N, CA, C and O atoms as CSV, one atom per row, in Angstrom:
chain,resi,resn,atom,element,x,y,z
A,1,MET,N,N,-3.369,0.553,-10.416
A,1,MET,CA,C,-3.594,-0.815,-10.027
A,1,MET,C,C,-3.786,-1.693,-11.241
A,1,MET,O,O,-4.544,-1.356,-12.150
A,2,ASN,N,N,-3.110,-2.797,-11.255
A,2,ASN,CA,C,-3.267,-3.717,-12.368
A,2,ASN,C,C,-4.300,-4.794,-12.088
A,2,ASN,O,O,-5.003,-5.232,-12.999
A,3,GLY,N,N,-4.398,-5.220,-10.846
A,3,GLY,CA,C,-5.292,-6.308,-10.504
A,3,GLY,C,C,-6.738,-5.865,-10.462
A,3,GLY,O,O,-7.025,-4.687,-10.250
A,4,PRO,N,N,-7.654,-6.806,-10.663
A,4,PRO,CA,C,-9.072,-6.452,-10.646
A,4,PRO,C,C,-9.519,-6.079,-9.238
A,4,PRO,O,O,-9.610,-6.932,-8.355
A,5,ASN,N,N,-9.794,-4.809,-9.046
A,5,ASN,CA,C,-10.335,-4.313,-7.784
A,5,ASN,C,C,-9.485,-4.645,-6.564
A,5,ASN,O,O,-10.029,-4.939,-5.499
A,6,SER,N,N,-8.167,-4.605,-6.697
A,6,SER,CA,C,-7.286,-4.923,-5.575
A,6,SER,C,C,-7.589,-4.075,-4.350
A,6,SER,O,O,-7.499,-4.554,-3.219
A,7,ALA,N,N,-7.946,-2.818,-4.573
A,7,ALA,CA,C,-8.198,-1.908,-3.456
A,7,ALA,C,C,-9.491,-2.233,-2.734
A,7,ALA,O,O,-9.689,-1.778,-1.607
A,8,THR,N,N,-10.374,-3.003,-3.345
A,8,THR,CA,C,-11.655,-3.291,-2.711
A,8,THR,C,C,-11.785,-4.740,-2.257
A,8,THR,O,O,-12.852,-5.157,-1.809
A,9,THR,N,N,-10.708,-5.506,-2.371
A,9,THR,CA,C,-10.744,-6.878,-1.866
A,9,THR,C,C,-10.557,-6.850,-0.360
A,9,THR,O,O,-10.205,-5.813,0.202
A,10,GLY,N,N,-10.785,-7.967,0.294
A,10,GLY,CA,C,-10.605,-8.033,1.735
A,10,GLY,C,C,-9.213,-7.617,2.159
A,10,GLY,O,O,-9.057,-6.824,3.088
A,11,LEU,N,N,-8.191,-8.146,1.484
A,11,LEU,CA,C,-6.816,-7.799,1.843
A,11,LEU,C,C,-6.523,-6.340,1.521
A,11,LEU,O,O,-5.876,-5.650,2.308
A,12,GLY,N,N,-6.990,-5.871,0.381
A,12,GLY,CA,C,-6.774,-4.473,0.015
A,12,GLY,C,C,-7.374,-3.517,1.023
A,12,GLY,O,O,-6.746,-2.531,1.409
A,13,LEU,N,N,-8.582,-3.810,1.445
A,13,LEU,CA,C,-9.234,-2.965,2.457
A,13,LEU,C,C,-8.505,-3.046,3.779
A,13,LEU,O,O,-8.351,-2.036,4.466
A,14,TRP,N,N,-8.052,-4.241,4.148
A,14,TRP,CA,C,-7.315,-4.393,5.399
A,14,TRP,C,C,-6.035,-3.558,5.372
A,14,TRP,O,O,-5.723,-2.861,6.337
A,15,LEU,N,N,-5.303,-3.632,4.275
A,15,LEU,CA,C,-4.065,-2.860,4.159
A,15,LEU,C,C,-4.341,-1.373,4.344
A,15,LEU,O,O,-3.621,-0.688,5.070
A,16,GLN,N,N,-5.371,-0.882,3.694
A,16,GLN,CA,C,-5.695,0.535,3.774
A,16,GLN,C,C,-6.154,0.947,5.174
A,16,GLN,O,O,-5.885,2.065,5.615
A,17,ASN,N,N,-6.835,0.056,5.861
A,17,ASN,CA,C,-7.373,0.383,7.189
A,17,ASN,C,C,-6.386,0.168,8.328
A,17,ASN,O,O,-6.444,0.874,9.334
A,18,GLU,N,N,-5.483,-0.795,8.186
A,18,GLU,CA,C,-4.626,-1.170,9.303
A,18,GLU,C,C,-3.203,-0.624,9.235
A,18,GLU,O,O,-2.598,-0.350,10.271
A,19,LEU,N,N,-2.667,-0.464,8.040
A,19,LEU,CA,C,-1.301,0.065,7.936
A,19,LEU,C,C,-1.311,1.558,8.212
A,19,LEU,O,O,-2.210,2.274,7.772
A,20,ARG,N,N,-0.329,2.012,8.926
A,20,ARG,CA,C,-0.222,3.433,9.284
A,20,ARG,C,C,1.072,4.010,8.736
A,20,ARG,O,O,2.008,3.280,8.409
A,21,GLU,N,N,1.107,5.320,8.643
A,21,GLU,CA,C,2.316,6.000,8.203
A,21,GLU,C,C,3.472,5.582,9.099
A,21,GLU,O,O,3.351,5.568,10.324
A,22,GLY,N,N,4.586,5.245,8.476
A,22,GLY,CA,C,5.771,4.831,9.212
A,22,GLY,C,C,5.871,3.338,9.445
A,22,GLY,O,O,6.885,2.862,9.955
A,23,ALA,N,N,4.844,2.590,9.084
A,23,ALA,CA,C,4.861,1.140,9.286
A,23,ALA,C,C,5.827,0.469,8.312
A,23,ALA,O,O,6.238,1.056,7.311
A,24,VAL,N,N,6.173,-0.770,8.630
A,24,VAL,CA,C,6.972,-1.608,7.745
A,24,VAL,C,C,6.088,-2.771,7.322
A,24,VAL,O,O,5.436,-3.400,8.156
A,25,MET,N,N,6.068,-3.053,6.030
A,25,MET,CA,C,5.239,-4.136,5.509
A,25,MET,C,C,6.091,-5.037,4.643
A,25,MET,O,O,6.914,-4.557,3.863
A,26,ILE,N,N,5.900,-6.339,4.773
A,26,ILE,CA,C,6.601,-7.320,3.948
A,26,ILE,C,C,5.563,-7.978,3.052
A,26,ILE,O,O,4.615,-8.596,3.537
A,27,ASP,N,N,5.745,-7.844,1.748
A,27,ASP,CA,C,4.846,-8.438,0.765
A,27,ASP,C,C,5.530,-9.657,0.176
A,27,ASP,O,O,6.375,-9.537,-0.711
A,28,VAL,N,N,5.162,-10.830,0.670
A,28,VAL,CA,C,5.764,-12.082,0.211
A,28,VAL,C,C,4.936,-12.612,-0.952
A,28,VAL,O,O,3.710,-12.696,-0.876
A,29,SER,N,N,5.628,-12.966,-2.022
A,29,SER,CA,C,4.995,-13.358,-3.283
A,29,SER,C,C,4.217,-12.168,-3.835
A,29,SER,O,O,3.010,-12.237,-4.069
A,30,ALA,N,N,4.943,-11.086,-4.034
A,30,ALA,CA,C,4.360,-9.792,-4.388
A,30,ALA,C,C,3.737,-9.749,-5.780
A,30,ALA,O,O,2.987,-8.823,-6.091
A,31,ASN,N,N,4.035,-10.733,-6.616
A,31,ASN,CA,C,3.536,-10.751,-7.977
A,31,ASN,C,C,3.986,-9.476,-8.678
A,31,ASN,O,O,5.187,-9.207,-8.714
A,32,VAL,N,N,3.075,-8.678,-9.236
A,32,VAL,CA,C,3.472,-7.445,-9.933
A,32,VAL,C,C,3.279,-6.210,-9.071
A,32,VAL,O,O,3.466,-5.091,-9.548
A,33,GLY,N,N,2.904,-6.394,-7.798
A,33,GLY,CA,C,2.930,-5.288,-6.861
A,33,GLY,C,C,1.651,-4.524,-6.607
A,33,GLY,O,O,1.704,-3.388,-6.136
A,34,ASP,N,N,0.502,-5.110,-6.903
A,34,ASP,CA,C,-0.740,-4.380,-6.638
A,34,ASP,C,C,-0.900,-4.075,-5.152
A,34,ASP,O,O,-1.202,-2.941,-4.780
A,35,TYR,N,N,-0.699,-5.073,-4.306
A,35,TYR,CA,C,-0.804,-4.828,-2.866
A,35,TYR,C,C,0.402,-4.063,-2.340
A,35,TYR,O,O,0.304,-3.339,-1.349
A,36,THR,N,N,1.537,-4.224,-3.007
A,36,THR,CA,C,2.717,-3.445,-2.659
A,36,THR,C,C,2.417,-1.959,-2.808
A,36,THR,O,O,2.798,-1.153,-1.959
A,37,ALA,N,N,1.737,-1.605,-3.884
A,37,ALA,CA,C,1.381,-0.204,-4.128
A,37,ALA,C,C,0.406,0.321,-3.075
A,37,ALA,O,O,0.554,1.445,-2.596
A,38,LEU,N,N,-0.581,-0.486,-2.718
A,38,LEU,CA,C,-1.519,-0.074,-1.662
A,38,LEU,C,C,-0.779,0.147,-0.352
A,38,LEU,O,O,-1.008,1.138,0.342
A,39,ALA,N,N,0.104,-0.779,-0.020
A,39,ALA,CA,C,0.862,-0.670,1.223
A,39,ALA,C,C,1.745,0.574,1.205
A,39,ALA,O,O,1.860,1.271,2.213
A,40,ALA,N,N,2.363,0.853,0.070
A,40,ALA,CA,C,3.246,2.019,-0.035
A,40,ALA,C,C,2.478,3.310,0.239
A,40,ALA,O,O,2.972,4.200,0.932
A,41,ARG,N,N,1.283,3.403,-0.303
A,41,ARG,CA,C,0.480,4.598,-0.033
A,41,ARG,C,C,0.140,4.699,1.456
A,41,ARG,O,O,0.123,5.791,2.024
A,42,ALA,N,N,-0.127,3.564,2.073
A,42,ALA,CA,C,-0.520,3.574,3.485
A,42,ALA,C,C,0.643,3.921,4.406
A,42,ALA,O,O,0.455,4.656,5.375
A,43,VAL,N,N,1.839,3.409,4.128
A,43,VAL,CA,C,2.968,3.636,5.040
A,43,VAL,C,C,3.648,4.984,4.817
A,43,VAL,O,O,4.391,5.459,5.676
A,44,GLY,N,N,3.392,5.595,3.668
A,44,GLY,CA,C,3.948,6.916,3.408
A,44,GLY,C,C,5.457,6.902,3.207
A,44,GLY,O,O,6.083,5.846,3.113
A,45,LEU,N,N,6.016,8.089,3.145
A,45,LEU,CA,C,7.447,8.215,2.860
A,45,LEU,C,C,8.339,7.825,4.034
A,45,LEU,O,O,9.535,7.603,3.846
A,46,VAL,N,N,7.788,7.739,5.232
A,46,VAL,CA,C,8.611,7.339,6.378
A,46,VAL,C,C,8.495,5.845,6.667
A,46,VAL,O,O,9.206,5.320,7.524
A,47,GLY,N,N,7.607,5.164,5.959
A,47,GLY,CA,C,7.468,3.722,6.111
A,47,GLY,C,C,8.346,2.990,5.119
A,47,GLY,O,O,9.143,3.598,4.405
A,48,HIS,N,N,8.190,1.677,5.084
A,48,HIS,CA,C,9.009,0.867,4.180
A,48,HIS,C,C,8.227,-0.372,3.773
A,48,HIS,O,O,7.548,-0.988,4.594
A,49,VAL,N,N,8.329,-0.731,2.500
A,49,VAL,CA,C,7.700,-1.940,1.986
A,49,VAL,C,C,8.791,-2.823,1.390
A,49,VAL,O,O,9.549,-2.384,0.525
A,50,TYR,N,N,8.867,-4.052,1.849
A,50,TYR,CA,C,9.784,-5.036,1.283
A,50,TYR,C,C,8.960,-5.982,0.419
A,50,TYR,O,O,8.027,-6.619,0.909
A,51,ALA,N,N,9.298,-6.075,-0.858
A,51,ALA,CA,C,8.571,-6.937,-1.783
A,51,ALA,C,C,9.442,-8.120,-2.169
A,51,ALA,O,O,10.554,-7.940,-2.667
A,52,PHE,N,N,8.948,-9.316,-1.944
A,52,PHE,CA,C,9.640,-10.551,-2.299
A,52,PHE,C,C,8.828,-11.264,-3.375
A,52,PHE,O,O,7.624,-11.468,-3.218
A,53,GLU,N,N,9.480,-11.638,-4.453
A,53,GLU,CA,C,8.800,-12.305,-5.565
A,53,GLU,C,C,9.778,-13.272,-6.234
A,53,GLU,O,O,10.865,-12.859,-6.638
A,54,PRO,N,N,9.408,-14.565,-6.361
A,54,PRO,CA,C,10.331,-15.536,-6.947
A,54,PRO,C,C,10.377,-15.545,-8.477
A,54,PRO,O,O,11.384,-15.960,-9.049
A,55,ALA,N,N,9.327,-15.102,-9.145
A,55,ALA,CA,C,9.282,-15.176,-10.608
A,55,ALA,C,C,10.043,-14.005,-11.231
A,55,ALA,O,O,9.671,-12.851,-11.020
A,56,PRO,N,N,11.103,-14.283,-11.996
A,56,PRO,CA,C,11.930,-13.213,-12.565
A,56,PRO,C,C,11.145,-12.188,-13.382
A,56,PRO,O,O,11.440,-10.994,-13.315
A,57,GLU,N,N,10.157,-12.632,-14.149
A,57,GLU,CA,C,9.386,-11.680,-14.951
A,57,GLU,C,C,8.572,-10.729,-14.071
A,57,GLU,O,O,8.366,-9.570,-14.429
A,58,ASN,N,N,8.120,-11.216,-12.940
A,58,ASN,CA,C,7.385,-10.345,-12.018
A,58,ASN,C,C,8.335,-9.414,-11.269
A,58,ASN,O,O,7.981,-8.270,-10.984
A,59,VAL,N,N,9.530,-9.891,-10.950
A,59,VAL,CA,C,10.528,-9.029,-10.313
A,59,VAL,C,C,10.852,-7.864,-11.243
A,59,VAL,O,O,10.968,-6.720,-10.802
A,60,ALA,N,N,10.995,-8.166,-12.536
A,60,ALA,CA,C,11.263,-7.099,-13.508
A,60,ALA,C,C,10.121,-6.088,-13.515
A,60,ALA,O,O,10.362,-4.883,-13.589
A,61,ARG,N,N,8.903,-6.559,-13.439
A,61,ARG,CA,C,7.731,-5.654,-13.421
A,61,ARG,C,C,7.715,-4.821,-12.144
A,61,ARG,O,O,7.390,-3.635,-12.187
A,62,LEU,N,N,8.061,-5.421,-11.014
A,62,LEU,CA,C,8.140,-4.660,-9.761
A,62,LEU,C,C,9.136,-3.512,-9.892
A,62,LEU,O,O,8.859,-2.387,-9.474
A,63,HIS,N,N,10.294,-3.806,-10.474
A,63,HIS,CA,C,11.296,-2.755,-10.661
A,63,HIS,C,C,10.791,-1.671,-11.604
A,63,HIS,O,O,11.024,-0.487,-11.359
A,64,GLU,N,N,10.107,-2.051,-12.671
A,64,GLU,CA,C,9.541,-1.062,-13.595
A,64,GLU,C,C,8.561,-0.138,-12.870
A,64,GLU,O,O,8.555,1.072,-13.095
A,65,ARG,N,N,7.747,-0.712,-12.012
A,65,ARG,CA,C,6.718,0.068,-11.316
A,65,ARG,C,C,7.277,0.943,-10.204
A,65,ARG,O,O,6.802,2.061,-10.003
A,66,PHE,N,N,8.288,0.449,-9.472
A,66,PHE,CA,C,8.646,1.098,-8.221
A,66,PHE,C,C,10.044,1.696,-8.136
A,66,PHE,O,O,10.325,2.432,-7.190
A,67,ASP,N,N,10.914,1.416,-9.068
A,67,ASP,CA,C,12.280,1.932,-8.961
A,67,ASP,C,C,12.355,3.454,-8.992
A,67,ASP,O,O,13.293,4.025,-8.435
A,68,ALA,N,N,11.408,4.120,-9.618
A,68,ALA,CA,C,11.434,5.584,-9.706
A,68,ALA,C,C,10.981,6.245,-8.405
A,68,ALA,O,O,11.158,7.450,-8.225
A,69,LEU,N,N,10.408,5.473,-7.516
A,69,LEU,CA,C,9.941,6.025,-6.238
A,69,LEU,C,C,11.102,6.141,-5.260
A,69,LEU,O,O,12.172,5.581,-5.498
A,70,PRO,N,N,10.899,6.861,-4.163
A,70,PRO,CA,C,12.001,7.051,-3.201
A,70,PRO,C,C,12.631,5.727,-2.762
A,70,PRO,O,O,11.936,4.779,-2.397
A,71,GLN,N,N,13.953,5.690,-2.806
A,71,GLN,CA,C,14.705,4.488,-2.447
A,71,GLN,C,C,14.361,3.968,-1.062
A,71,GLN,O,O,14.360,2.759,-0.833
A,72,SER,N,N,14.072,4.871,-0.141
A,72,SER,CA,C,13.824,4.449,1.231
A,72,SER,C,C,12.501,3.709,1.384
A,72,SER,O,O,12.264,3.072,2.411
A,73,LEU,N,N,11.644,3.784,0.382
A,73,LEU,CA,C,10.319,3.198,0.518
A,73,LEU,C,C,10.291,1.704,0.214
A,73,LEU,O,O,9.532,0.966,0.842
A,74,PHE,N,N,11.108,1.242,-0.741
A,74,PHE,CA,C,11.024,-0.132,-1.179
A,74,PHE,C,C,12.323,-0.875,-1.003
A,74,PHE,O,O,13.403,-0.288,-1.083
A,75,GLY,N,N,12.220,-2.164,-0.764
A,75,GLY,CA,C,13.382,-3.034,-0.714
A,75,GLY,C,C,13.097,-4.266,-1.526
A,75,GLY,O,O,12.111,-4.962,-1.285
A,76,PHE,N,N,13.952,-4.544,-2.487
A,76,PHE,CA,C,13.838,-5.754,-3.277
A,76,PHE,C,C,15.076,-6.582,-3.011
A,76,PHE,O,O,16.186,-6.129,-3.289
A,77,PRO,N,N,14.919,-7.776,-2.484
A,77,PRO,CA,C,16.090,-8.595,-2.188
A,77,PRO,C,C,16.847,-8.948,-3.459
A,77,PRO,O,O,16.244,-9.045,-4.527
A,78,PRO,N,N,18.156,-9.142,-3.363
A,78,PRO,CA,C,18.932,-9.531,-4.540
A,78,PRO,C,C,18.532,-10.929,-5.013
A,78,PRO,O,O,17.987,-11.723,-4.247
A,79,LYS,N,N,18.806,-11.210,-6.263
A,79,LYS,CA,C,18.505,-12.531,-6.815
A,79,LYS,C,C,19.303,-13.599,-6.072
A,79,LYS,O,O,20.461,-13.396,-5.705
A,80,ALA,N,N,18.665,-14.716,-5.867
A,80,ALA,CA,C,19.357,-15.869,-5.292
A,80,ALA,C,C,20.193,-16.519,-6.389
A,80,ALA,O,O,19.745,-16.610,-7.532
A,81,HIS,N,N,21.380,-16.964,-6.065
A,81,HIS,CA,C,22.234,-17.613,-7.070
A,81,HIS,C,C,22.326,-19.091,-6.818
A,81,HIS,O,O,23.001,-19.803,-7.561
């Protein structure tokens, strides 16, 4: 986790308590993916997390963090032209 105590914030706790294995989660304005990572752990390998982020530098960081993980777990929309 990069963010300060992301797992213990209200949203972080909600993600951990409410998301279940196999769920689909959409992270809009994902930033560098702290909540994306929490959601990924919660939904497991049969779930899916879609991360949307408008800032190119943050999109690059999302790819650095998550591209090595199973393809079925994450979806990053293509750049808008």
